C-alpha positions in Angstrom: -0.3 0.2 0.0 1.4 3.4 -1.0 1.9 6.0 2.1 -0.6 8.1 0.7 -3.3 4.9 1.0 -2.5 4.7 4.6 -2.9 7.7 5.3 -6.4 7.7 3.7 -7.3 4.0 5.8 -6.1 6.0 9.1 -7.9 9.1 8.5 -10.9 7.2 8.4 -10.5 5.2 10.8 -9.8 8.2 12.9 -13.0 9.5 11.5 -14.9 6.6 12.8 -13.7 6.6 16.3 -14.6 9.8 16.6 -17.9 9.7 15.3 -18.6 6.5 17.5 -21.3 6.9 20.7 -19.4 4.2 22.5 -16.5 5.7 24.9 -13.3 4.2 22.4 -9.9 5.0 24.6 -6.5 3.4 24.0 -3.6 3.2 26.6 -0.3 1.5 26.7 0.6 -1.8 29.1 1.5 0.6 32.2 -2.4 1.9 31.8 -1.2 5.4 30.5 -3.4 6.7 28.2 -2.7 7.5 24.3 -6.1 8.5 23.2 -9.3 9.4 24.3 -12.7 9.8 21.5 -15.5 12.2 22.1 -18.1 9.6 23.4 -15.3 9.1 26.3 -15.2 13.0 26.7 -19.3 13.2 27.0 -19.0 9.7 29.0 -16.7 10.3 31.3 -16.6 14.0 31.4 -12.4 14.7 31.0 -11.3 16.0 28.4 -9.1 14.2 25.4 -6.4 17.3 26.5 -6.8 16.3 30.6 -7.0 12.8 29.9 -4.8 11.5 27.4 -1.2 11.0 29.5 -3.1 10.2 32.6 -3.8 6.8 34.0 -6.7 4.7 33.3 -7.2 4.6 37.0 -8.4 7.9 36.5 -11.9 6.8 35.9 -11.6 3.9 38.3 -13.3 4.6 41.6 -11.0 4.3 44.7 -12.1 0.9 45.7 -12.1 -0.5 42.3 -8.5 0.5 41.1 -7.7 -3.1 41.3 -10.0 -3.8 38.4 -7.4 -2.6 36.1 -4.8 -4.7 36.6 -7.1 -8.0 36.2 -8.8 -6.5 33.2 -4.9 -6.3 31.7 -4.0 -9.6 32.9 -7.4 -11.2 31.1 -6.4 -9.2 27.9 -2.6 -10.5 28.1 -4.2 -14.2 28.4 -7.3 -14.1 26.1 -6.4 -11.1 23.9 -10.3 -9.7 24.7 -12.4 -9.3 27.3 -15.9 -8.8 25.6 -18.9 -7.1 27.7 -17.6 -6.5 30.9 -20.5 -4.7 33.5 -18.0 -2.7 35.7 -18.2 0.6 37.3 -16.4 4.4 36.4 -16.5 7.0 38.3 -16.4 10.3 35.8 -15.5 13.8 36.8 -18.7 14.4 38.0 -18.2 11.7 40.7 -21.6 10.0 40.2 -20.6 6.4 39.4 -21.7 4.6 36.5 -22.4 1.6 35.1 -20.2 1.0 31.5 -20.4 -2.3 29.6 -16.6 -2.9 28.9 -14.4 -4.7 25.8 -11.0 -4.6 26.1 -8.9 -5.8 23.1 -4.6 -6.5 22.9 -3.0 -3.5 20.0 -0.2 -5.7 19.5 3.2 -4.6 17.5 4.4 -6.1 14.4 6.2 -8.4 16.1 3.0 -9.8 17.9 3.9 -8.5 21.7 1.1 -6.6 23.0 2.4 -2.8 23.4 -1.2 -1.8 24.7 -4.9 -1.9 24.6 -8.0 -0.2 22.9 -11.1 -0.2 25.5 -15.2 0.1 24.3 -17.3 1.2 26.9 -21.0 1.7 26.7 -23.0 3.6 29.5 -25.3 1.1 30.9 -26.6 3.0 33.6 -30.0 3.7 31.9 -30.1 0.0 31.2 -29.5 -1.1 34.8 -31.8 1.2 36.0 -34.7 0.0 33.8 -34.2 -3.9 34.8 -34.4 -2.7 38.4 -37.5 -0.5 38.0 -38.6 -3.7 35.9 -37.8 -6.3 38.8 -39.1 -3.6 41.2 -42.6 -3.8 39.2 -42.6 -7.2 38.7 -42.3 -8.2 42.7 -45.6 -5.3 43.2 -47.4 -7.0 40.5 -46.8 -10.7 41.8 -48.0 -9.7 45.6 -51.1 -7.4 44.7 -54.1 -8.8 45.8 -56.0 -7.8 42.6 -55.5 -9.9 39.8 -53.3 -8.1 37.5 -53.1 -9.6 33.4 -52.0 -7.8 30.2 -53.3 -9.2 27.1 -52.1 -8.4 23.3 -55.3 -6.3 20.7 -56.8 -10.0 20.0 -57.5 -10.8 23.5 -54.7 -13.4 24.0 -53.2 -13.5 27.7 -49.7 -12.4 28.1 -49.3 -12.6 31.9 -51.4 -13.5 34.9 -50.6 -12.9 38.2 -51.0 -14.8 41.1 -53.8 -13.2 42.4 -55.5 -13.8 39.0 -54.8 -17.2 39.8 -56.4 -17.4 43.1 -59.4 -15.0 41.7 -60.2 -16.8 38.8 -59.2 -20.5 39.5 -56.7 -20.6 36.3 -53.5 -21.1 36.5 -50.6 -18.8 34.8 -49.3 -21.7 32.7 -53.4 -22.4 31.7 -53.9 -19.2 30.7 -50.9 -17.5 29.1 -51.3 -18.0 25.4 -55.2 -18.3 25.4 -58.3 -16.0 25.1 -59.5 -13.9 28.2 -63.1 -14.6 26.7 -62.8 -17.7 29.0 -63.6 -15.9 31.5 -66.5 -13.9 30.4 -70.0 -14.7 30.6 -71.9 -15.6 27.5 -74.2 -12.6 28.1 -71.6 -10.0 28.5 -69.6 -11.3 25.4 -69.5 -7.6 23.8 -67.5 -5.7 26.7 -64.7 -7.4 25.6 -65.2 -6.0 22.1 -66.3 -2.5 23.4 -63.2 -3.0 25.7 -60.6 -3.5 23.0 -62.0 -1.2 20.7 -61.3 1.7 23.4 -58.0 0.6 24.4 -57.0 0.6 20.5 -58.4 4.1 20.3 -55.9 4.8 23.4 -58.3 5.2 26.3 -58.5 3.8 29.6 -61.6 1.9 31.0 -61.7 2.5 34.7 -63.7 0.9 37.3 -65.9 -1.0 35.2 -67.7 -3.0 37.2 -69.1 -6.6 35.8 -69.0 -10.1 35.9 -66.4 -12.9 35.5 -67.1 -16.5 35.4 -63.9 -18.9 37.5 -62.9 -21.9 36.4 -65.4 -23.5 38.8 -68.2 -21.8 36.8 -69.3 -19.4 39.1 -69.5 -16.4 38.9 -67.7 -13.6 40.8 -68.3 -9.3 40.7 -65.0 -7.4 40.0 -64.0 -3.9 39.2 -62.4 -3.4 36.0 -59.8 -1.2 35.1 -58.5 -1.5 31.4 -55.2 0.8 30.4 -53.6 0.5 27.0 -49.9 -0.9 26.8 -47.9 1.2 24.5 -44.5 0.4 22.7 -41.2 2.8 22.7 -42.5 4.4 19.8 -45.9 5.1 21.3 -47.9 2.5 19.7 -50.7 0.6 21.6 -50.0 -2.8 21.6 -52.1 -4.5 24.1 -53.5 -4.2 27.6 -53.2 -4.4 31.2 -56.1 -5.2 33.1 -56.6 -4.8 36.9 -59.6 -6.6 38.4 -60.6 -6.4 41.8 -63.0 -8.9 44.0 -66.2 -6.9 45.1 -68.1 -9.4 46.5 -68.4 -8.6 49.9 -69.2 -5.0 48.7 -71.7 -6.6 46.9 -73.1 -8.7 49.0 -73.5 -5.6 52.0 -75.1 -4.0 49.5 -78.1 -6.6 49.1 -78.1 -7.0 52.4 -78.7 -3.1 52.9 -81.3 -3.1 50.2 -82.8 -6.1 52.0 -82.8 -4.3 55.4 -84.4 -1.4 53.9 -87.2 -3.6 52.6 -88.7 -4.1 55.6 -88.5 -0.3 56.8 
C-alpha cells in the first residue's frame, strides 16, 4: 500500500472512532491513556487534553482500582475481554455502569503494546432493569388480579392474584383468550373494551361479572389501560381486576333491610 493509501485508511479509522457513540480509549501497557475520543469525553466528563497522559485509573473508583490490573492480565491471556460490566467514576463523581470490551494492541512482532477499550454506558439499562424487577415484585404481591393481553385478547401475563381469583393457573391462561372468563351474555364487553384500548383510552373501574374455572360468577371492578411500545403505539392492554363480592353482598343486605322499613 502506498503512503497516501495508509494515510487515507488511518483518517477513515480516526473518523469512525470520533463519530462512535461508544467511549473508545487506548492505553499503553502501564495503563497510561494514549487516546480518548469524543464519546469518552461525554461519558466520563474529562476532555481529551486532560485525560491523555493520565492513568486509566483516573476513571476507576477508589475501591475498584484493582480492576485495572485484573483486566490487563485477562487481555494478556485471552487477547480480548468482551462486555464486562464495570463501574467507572466520571469527573462529576457520580458512578456509571459501563459495558467494557478490552482488546490487546499488538506490534508488528506480535508483542502486546497496549489496549483499546470500548465502553458503553449501561446505567440507564440497569436502572430500567431494577425498575422492571420492582414492578414485577409489586404485580406478583398484589391482591388484585393483574393481567396483560394483546390486541386480540390473548393473555400474555397472569399474576398470582389472578390465579386465586379466577382459579386458572398462569400456565393455563397465558396464550389463551381472555374470553374464557367472560359469561356468554357479556361477550360484547370485550369487543367494546378492545376498541377503546386501541384508540388509546382507559376503562376505569368498570363493574362486571366474570366466570371462574369452577363455573361460579364473581363480581369485579375492572380497570383496563393501553400498553404502548417504545414508539407510542398501542400493542396491548393491562387489566386490573378487584373482587367486589363483599361490597356487593353488603349492598344487597342493606337493600334487603331497607325493604322491611
